C-alpha positions in Angstrom: -27.3 -50.8 30.3 -30.7 -52.1 29.1 -32.8 -50.2 26.5 -36.2 -51.0 25.1 -38.0 -49.8 21.9 -41.5 -50.7 20.9 -42.4 -50.7 17.2 -45.8 -50.9 15.6 -46.7 -54.5 14.8 -47.1 -53.5 11.1 -43.4 -52.5 11.0 -41.7 -55.5 12.7 -42.7 -58.5 14.8 -40.7 -61.6 15.8 -43.1 -63.8 13.8 -42.1 -62.0 10.6 -39.2 -64.3 10.0 -38.7 -63.2 6.3 -37.6 -59.7 7.4 -35.7 -60.4 10.6 -32.2 -60.6 9.0 -32.7 -57.2 7.4 -34.2 -55.7 10.6 -31.3 -57.0 12.8 -28.7 -55.9 10.2 -30.1 -52.3 10.1 -30.2 -52.2 13.9 -26.7 -53.5 14.3 -25.3 -51.1 11.6 -27.1 -48.2 13.4 -25.7 -49.2 16.8 -22.1 -49.5 15.5 -22.4 -46.2 13.6 -23.8 -44.4 16.7 -20.6 -45.2 18.6 -18.2 -44.7 15.6 -17.1 -48.3 16.2 -16.2 -51.4 14.2 -18.2 -54.6 14.3 -15.9 -57.4 15.6 -18.3 -60.3 15.8 -22.0 -61.1 15.3 -23.8 -64.3 16.6 -27.4 -65.4 16.0 -29.3 -66.9 18.7 -32.6 -67.2 20.7 -33.6 -65.8 24.0 -36.3 -68.3 24.9 -38.3 -68.5 21.7 -37.4 -65.0 20.5 -34.6 -64.2 18.0 -31.5 -62.3 19.0 -28.2 -61.2 17.8 -25.1 -60.8 20.0 -22.5 -58.4 18.8 -19.0 -57.2 19.9 -17.9 -53.8 18.8 -14.5 -52.2 18.9 -15.0 -48.8 20.6 -12.7 -45.8 20.2 -10.1 -47.6 18.2 -9.2 -50.3 20.6 -9.9 -48.5 23.9 -12.9 -50.7 24.8 -15.2 -53.5 23.6 -19.0 -53.2 23.6 -20.9 -56.4 24.0 -24.6 -56.1 23.0 -27.5 -58.5 22.7 -30.5 -57.3 20.6 -33.6 -59.4 21.3 -36.8 -59.0 19.3 -39.8 -60.0 21.5 -42.9 -59.6 19.4 -42.7 -55.9 18.3 -40.3 -54.9 21.1 -36.6 -54.6 20.7 -34.6 -55.1 23.9 -30.9 -54.2 24.0 -28.5 -55.3 26.7 -25.1 -53.7 26.6 -21.8 -53.8 28.5 -18.6 -51.9 27.9 -15.2 -53.3 28.9 -11.7 -51.9 28.6 -10.0 -53.9 25.8 -7.2 -55.1 28.2 -9.9 -56.7 30.4 -11.7 -58.4 27.5 -13.0 -61.0 27.4 -14.7 -60.2 30.7 -16.6 -63.1 32.3 -18.7 -60.7 34.4 -19.9 -58.8 31.3 -20.6 -62.0 29.5 -22.5 -63.4 32.5 -24.6 -60.2 32.7 -25.7 -60.4 29.1 -26.2 -64.1 29.1 -28.3 -64.0 32.3 -31.1 -62.0 30.7 -34.2 -64.1 30.0 -37.8 -63.6 28.8 -41.0 -65.3 29.7 
């Protein structure tokens, strides 16, 4: 799944480095809460020149693992998500899908 949200520039922008940690933290907490999950892992990174966070979430008490990358490109948040049964995790296809996403 790929989702996109555009924010006003005055709210958030990838150049506003001083508020990126707080923005990503709130976004991650909201995503985890929305699925009643538990955050397993969070990794900081870049997609091209744009900041991202990659998270893994325990979904439905061990039934599945959600892998999500949140990318902030200017004032646009792009989320790429895969869900894998826990017994099939780590899943190289899901990882490849998330890792294959690039921005110009």
